[in-house]
C-alpha positions as CSV (number, residue, x, y, z in Angstrom):
1,X,18.0,21.3,132.2
2,X,14.3,21.6,131.2
3,X,13.0,20.5,127.8
4,X,11.6,23.2,125.6
5,X,7.8,23.5,125.6
6,X,6.0,22.2,122.5
7,X,4.1,25.1,121.0
8,X,0.9,24.4,119.0
9,X,-0.4,27.3,116.9
10,X,-4.0,26.8,115.7
11,X,-4.4,29.0,112.7
12,X,-7.7,30.4,111.2
13,X,-8.9,28.7,108.1
14,X,-8.8,30.8,104.9
15,X,-10.9,28.7,102.6
16,X,-14.4,29.9,101.8
17,X,-17.2,28.1,103.7
18,X,-14.7,26.4,106.0
19,X,-15.9,26.7,109.6
20,X,-14.2,23.5,111.0
21,X,-11.4,23.4,113.5
22,X,-9.2,20.4,114.5
23,X,-9.2,20.9,118.2
24,X,-11.9,22.0,120.7
25,X,-11.5,24.1,123.8
26,X,-11.8,21.0,125.9
27,X,-8.9,19.5,123.9
28,X,-6.9,22.7,124.3
29,X,-7.3,22.4,128.1
30,X,-6.0,18.8,128.0
31,X,-3.0,19.8,125.8
32,X,-2.1,22.6,128.2
33,X,-2.4,20.1,131.1
34,X,-0.1,17.8,129.2
35,X,2.5,20.5,129.1
36,X,2.0,22.1,125.6
37,X,1.8,25.8,124.9
38,X,-1.3,26.5,122.7
39,X,-2.0,29.6,120.7
40,X,-5.3,30.0,118.8
41,X,-5.9,32.6,116.1
42,X,-9.1,34.6,116.1
43,X,-11.5,33.7,113.3
44,X,-14.8,35.3,112.2
45,X,-16.1,32.0,110.7
46,X,-14.9,29.2,113.0
47,X,-17.9,27.2,114.4
48,X,-16.5,27.3,117.9
49,X,-16.1,30.8,119.3
50,X,-12.7,32.2,120.5
51,X,-14.0,32.8,124.0
52,X,-14.1,29.0,124.6
53,X,-10.4,28.7,123.7
54,X,-9.5,31.6,125.8
55,X,-11.3,30.2,128.8
56,X,-9.4,26.9,128.2
57,X,-6.1,28.7,128.7
58,X,-5.0,29.3,125.1
59,X,-3.1,32.4,124.1
60,X,-5.1,34.3,121.5
61,X,-3.5,35.7,118.3
62,X,-4.7,37.7,115.3
63,X,-6.1,35.9,112.3
64,X,-3.4,35.0,109.9
65,X,-0.5,35.8,112.3
66,X,1.0,32.3,112.0
67,X,3.4,33.7,109.4
68,X,5.1,35.6,112.3
69,X,4.8,32.8,114.8
70,X,8.1,31.6,116.5
71,X,9.9,29.3,114.2
72,X,9.6,26.4,116.7
73,X,5.8,26.6,116.7
74,X,3.9,23.9,115.0
75,X,1.2,25.5,112.9
76,X,-2.1,23.5,112.8
77,X,-4.9,23.9,110.4
78,X,-7.2,21.7,108.3
79,X,-7.4,23.0,104.7
80,X,-5.0,24.7,102.4
81,X,-2.8,27.8,103.1
82,X,-3.1,31.0,101.1
83,X,-1.6,30.3,97.6
84,X,0.8,33.2,97.6
85,X,4.0,31.2,96.8
86,X,5.8,32.3,99.9
87,X,8.4,29.9,101.4
88,X,7.1,27.9,104.3
89,X,9.5,28.0,107.3
90,X,7.3,26.3,110.0
91,X,6.2,22.8,110.7
92,X,2.6,22.5,109.5
93,X,-0.1,20.0,110.3
94,X,-2.9,20.1,107.7
95,X,-4.4,18.3,104.7
96,X,-1.8,19.0,102.1
97,X,-3.1,17.0,99.1
98,X,0.5,17.0,97.9
99,X,1.5,13.4,97.4
100,X,-0.6,12.1,94.5
101,X,0.9,14.2,91.7
102,X,-1.4,17.2,92.0
103,X,0.0,20.3,90.4
104,X,-1.0,22.4,93.4
105,X,0.6,19.8,95.7
106,X,3.9,20.0,93.9
107,X,3.9,23.8,94.3
108,X,3.2,23.4,98.0
109,X,6.1,21.0,98.4
110,X,8.3,23.4,96.6
111,X,7.4,26.1,99.2
112,X,8.3,23.8,102.0
113,X,11.6,22.9,100.3
114,X,12.4,26.6,99.8
115,X,11.5,27.6,103.4
116,X,12.9,24.6,105.2
117,X,9.6,23.7,106.8
118,X,7.9,20.4,107.2
119,X,4.4,19.1,106.3
120,X,2.7,16.6,108.6
121,X,-0.2,15.6,106.3
122,X,-3.3,14.7,108.3
123,X,-4.2,12.2,105.6
124,X,-1.0,10.3,106.3
125,X,-1.1,10.2,110.0
126,X,-1.4,6.4,110.3
127,X,-0.9,3.7,112.9
128,X,1.4,0.7,112.7
129,X,-1.1,-1.1,110.4
130,X,-1.4,1.9,108.0
131,X,-4.9,2.9,109.2
132,X,-5.5,6.6,109.5
133,X,-5.8,7.8,113.1
134,X,-8.3,10.6,112.4
135,X,-10.7,11.2,109.5
136,X,-13.8,13.1,108.6
137,X,-15.3,10.2,106.8
138,X,-18.4,9.5,108.9
139,X,-19.7,13.1,108.5
140,X,-18.8,13.1,104.8
141,X,-21.1,10.2,104.4
142,X,-23.8,11.6,106.6
143,X,-23.8,15.0,104.9
144,X,-23.5,13.5,101.4
145,X,-26.5,11.3,101.9
146,X,-28.5,14.3,103.1
147,X,-27.6,16.5,100.1
148,X,-28.5,13.6,97.8
149,X,-31.8,13.3,99.5
150,X,-32.4,17.0,99.1
151,X,-31.7,16.4,95.4
152,X,-34.2,13.5,95.3
153,X,-36.9,15.6,97.0
154,X,-36.3,18.5,94.6
155,X,-36.2,16.2,91.5
156,X,-39.5,14.5,92.6
157,X,-41.1,17.9,92.5
158,X,-39.8,18.8,89.1
159,X,-36.9,20.9,90.4
160,X,-33.2,20.6,90.8
161,X,-31.3,20.5,94.1
162,X,-31.1,23.9,95.7
163,X,-27.9,25.5,96.9
164,X,-26.5,24.2,100.2
165,X,-25.0,26.1,103.2
166,X,-23.7,25.1,106.6
167,X,-26.1,24.0,109.3
168,X,-25.5,24.8,113.0
169,X,-25.8,21.1,113.8
170,X,-27.1,17.8,112.4
171,X,-30.5,18.1,114.1
172,X,-31.2,21.3,112.1
173,X,-30.2,19.7,108.9
174,X,-32.4,16.6,109.5
175,X,-35.4,18.8,110.4
176,X,-35.1,20.7,107.2
177,X,-34.5,17.5,105.1
178,X,-37.5,15.8,106.7
179,X,-39.7,18.8,105.8
180,X,-38.5,18.6,102.2
181,X,-39.1,14.9,101.9
182,X,-42.7,15.3,103.3
183,X,-43.4,17.9,100.6
184,X,-43.0,15.2,97.9
185,X,-46.0,13.3,99.1
186,X,-44.1,10.1,98.3
187,X,-42.8,7.2,100.3
188,X,-39.1,7.4,101.2
189,X,-36.9,6.0,98.5
190,X,-34.6,2.9,98.7
191,X,-30.8,3.2,98.7
192,X,-27.8,1.0,98.1
193,X,-24.6,1.9,99.8
194,X,-21.2,0.5,98.6
195,X,-18.6,0.7,101.3
196,X,-21.2,0.2,104.0
197,X,-18.7,-1.1,106.5
198,X,-16.4,1.9,106.4
199,X,-16.6,5.3,108.1
200,X,-18.1,7.0,105.0
201,X,-20.6,4.3,104.3
202,X,-21.7,4.0,107.9
203,X,-22.4,7.8,108.0
204,X,-24.5,7.6,104.8
205,X,-26.5,4.6,106.0
206,X,-27.1,6.2,109.4
207,X,-28.6,9.3,107.8
208,X,-30.7,7.3,105.4
209,X,-32.2,5.2,108.1
210,X,-32.8,8.3,110.2
211,X,-34.9,9.6,107.3
212,X,-36.8,6.4,106.9
213,X,-34.9,5.3,103.8
214,X,-34.5,1.5,103.4
215,X,-30.8,0.7,103.0
216,X,-29.0,-2.2,101.2
217,X,-25.5,-2.2,102.5
218,X,-22.7,-3.7,100.3
219,X,-19.0,-4.0,100.9
220,X,-16.1,-6.0,99.4
221,X,-17.8,-9.3,99.5
222,X,-20.8,-8.2,97.4
223,X,-18.6,-6.4,94.8
224,X,-15.8,-9.0,94.5
225,X,-17.2,-10.5,91.3
226,X,-16.4,-7.2,89.5
227,X,-19.8,-6.6,88.0
228,X,-22.1,-5.8,86.4
229,X,-24.3,-4.7,89.2
230,X,-27.9,-4.4,88.0
231,X,-29.1,-4.2,91.6
232,X,-27.8,-0.6,91.8
233,X,-30.2,0.5,89.0
234,X,-33.1,-1.1,91.0
235,X,-32.6,1.4,93.9
236,X,-33.6,5.0,93.7
237,X,-30.5,6.2,95.4
238,X,-26.9,4.9,95.1
239,X,-24.0,5.9,97.3
240,X,-20.4,5.3,96.4
241,X,-18.4,5.4,99.5
242,X,-15.1,3.8,98.4
243,X,-12.0,5.5,96.9
244,X,-11.1,4.9,93.3
245,X,-8.0,2.8,92.9
246,X,-6.6,0.2,90.5
247,X,-8.8,-2.8,90.3
248,X,-11.9,-0.9,91.5
249,X,-15.1,-2.2,89.7
250,X,-17.2,0.2,87.6
251,X,-20.5,0.4,89.5
252,X,-22.5,2.6,87.1
253,X,-21.0,2.4,83.6
254,X,-21.6,4.9,80.8
255,X,-24.8,4.1,79.1
256,X,-26.6,3.3,82.4
257,X,-28.2,6.8,82.2
258,X,-30.5,5.6,79.3
259,X,-31.1,2.1,80.7
260,X,-34.4,1.0,82.3
261,X,-33.8,2.0,85.9
262,X,-35.3,3.1,89.2
263,X,-32.1,5.0,90.0
264,X,-32.7,8.7,90.2
265,X,-29.8,10.1,92.3
266,X,-26.1,9.0,92.6
267,X,-24.3,10.3,95.7
268,X,-20.6,9.9,94.7
269,X,-19.4,10.7,98.2
270,X,-15.9,9.4,97.4
271,X,-15.9,12.0,94.6
272,X,-13.0,11.1,92.3
273,X,-14.2,12.1,88.8
274,X,-10.7,12.9,87.6
275,X,-9.4,9.4,88.4
276,X,-8.8,6.8,85.6
277,X,-10.4,4.4,88.1
278,X,-13.6,6.4,88.7
279,X,-16.2,3.8,89.4
280,X,-19.1,6.1,88.4
281,X,-18.0,7.4,85.0
282,X,-21.3,8.9,84.1
283,X,-20.1,12.4,85.1
284,X,-16.8,14.2,84.9
285,X,-16.6,17.0,87.4
286,X,-17.2,17.7,91.1
287,X,-20.3,19.6,92.1
288,X,-20.4,22.6,94.5
289,X,-22.5,24.0,97.3
290,X,-24.0,26.4,94.9
291,X,-24.9,23.7,92.4
292,X,-24.9,20.4,94.4
293,X,-25.9,18.1,91.5
294,X,-25.2,17.5,87.8
295,X,-28.1,16.2,85.8
296,X,-26.6,13.6,83.5
297,X,-29.9,12.4,81.9
298,X,-33.3,14.1,81.5
299,X,-35.9,11.4,81.1
300,X,-36.1,9.7,83.5
301,X,-33.9,12.2,85.4
302,X,-30.6,11.1,86.9
303,X,-28.7,13.5,89.1
304,X,-25.2,13.1,90.5
305,X,-24.1,14.7,93.8
306,X,-20.3,14.9,94.0
307,X,-19.3,17.6,96.5
308,X,-15.7,17.3,97.6
309,X,-15.9,19.1,101.0
310,X,-19.0,17.6,102.5
311,X,-18.0,17.5,106.2
312,X,-17.8,21.3,106.1
313,X,-21.6,21.4,105.8
314,X,-21.8,20.1,109.4
315,X,-18.8,21.9,111.0
316,X,-19.8,21.4,114.6
317,X,-20.2,17.6,114.6
318,X,-17.4,17.0,112.2
319,X,-15.0,19.2,114.2
320,X,-15.8,17.5,117.5
321,X,-15.5,14.0,116.0
322,X,-12.2,14.7,114.3
323,X,-10.8,16.6,117.2
324,X,-11.6,13.7,119.5
325,X,-9.8,11.2,117.3
326,X,-6.7,13.4,116.8
327,X,-6.3,14.7,120.4
328,X,-4.4,11.7,121.8
329,X,-1.8,12.2,119.0
330,X,-1.6,15.9,119.5
331,X,-0.5,15.1,123.1
332,X,2.5,13.3,121.6
333,X,3.8,16.3,119.5
334,X,6.8,16.4,121.8
335,X,8.0,13.2,120.1
336,X,7.9,14.2,116.4
337,X,10.5,11.6,115.4
338,X,8.4,8.6,116.3
339,X,4.9,7.2,116.1
340,X,2.3,8.8,113.8
341,X,4.4,12.0,113.5
342,X,7.6,10.1,112.6
343,X,5.8,8.2,109.9
344,X,4.3,11.3,108.4
345,X,7.6,13.0,108.5
346,X,9.2,10.2,106.6
347,X,6.5,10.4,103.9
348,X,7.1,14.1,103.6
349,X,10.9,13.6,103.2
350,X,10.4,11.0,100.6
351,X,8.2,13.2,98.4
352,X,10.4,16.3,98.9
353,X,13.4,14.2,97.8
354,X,11.5,13.2,94.7
355,X,10.7,16.8,94.0
356,X,14.4,17.7,94.4
357,X,15.4,14.9,92.0
358,X,13.0,16.2,89.4
359,X,14.5,19.7,89.8
360,X,18.0,18.4,89.0
């Protein structure tokens, strides 16, 4: 008796400005060689064209047709599903943002409960030590540092940061950024990166150094005393690359805006303004591609960049990097009860049971 073939259904993304994909054509070819059946939906916005997936051996389906996919298919996307309230019958791999009390997350879990489906949240795919097996952190840091430097260049010329859009690749972004920095007629600024040893901080520091920006890298050792941190105000750029959590120090407290400072732009790449533990409480809302910075003080100016989907600005590199990290685990989808998938399933079941308890 032959085992049923594992069927991975790669859906098109429906979020505006989202061109990323979690598997490449090369990855699809490897999955098929490993015995999986792969279907890829057509998408007008995906950074990698459908022809590459077709050549790799994938079956091609219409955009949004995952709703009618066989019930045993595992539907794979990155960002949120259409918020139409429909019951979710399939097993889904995606970033659900459903386990931290978010109201939208609770609605999503209720849809899974109603339809009998399962969420394998990409944020909670972890190894035995609890470390995530795939993340977009590096390119979040890289793009976040770039947008912040665009903001610095504009501010230096008496303007505010212009609207952002996707770049075809990192080289194109860096060429444009270099041109904007040259227009200022000033030497490159200095930057302090907190979380410099992590994925996000490494990406931010790499971009800065590529642009000639002198970087001071801090991590846990330099922040262990809990503050204050006057060194931050002595740099023209500051990048927060660590997540807000209990016990997290405040790096730029309220009142710092009017202090004597060299600081001109804060890149809050971790971007957690709604958290009670926000280490940069000089602002209170995320920024957008259309308005990348908030000016929190006029003279001297201080801008905050806090975009929450930074890797989407570089969809090619971020897709290839993430897909490469995730591919070995996609090959194990036939064993959903163990390893990273088993752990993710257990987390889902725990939160659905809590949802059920709250409903009773």
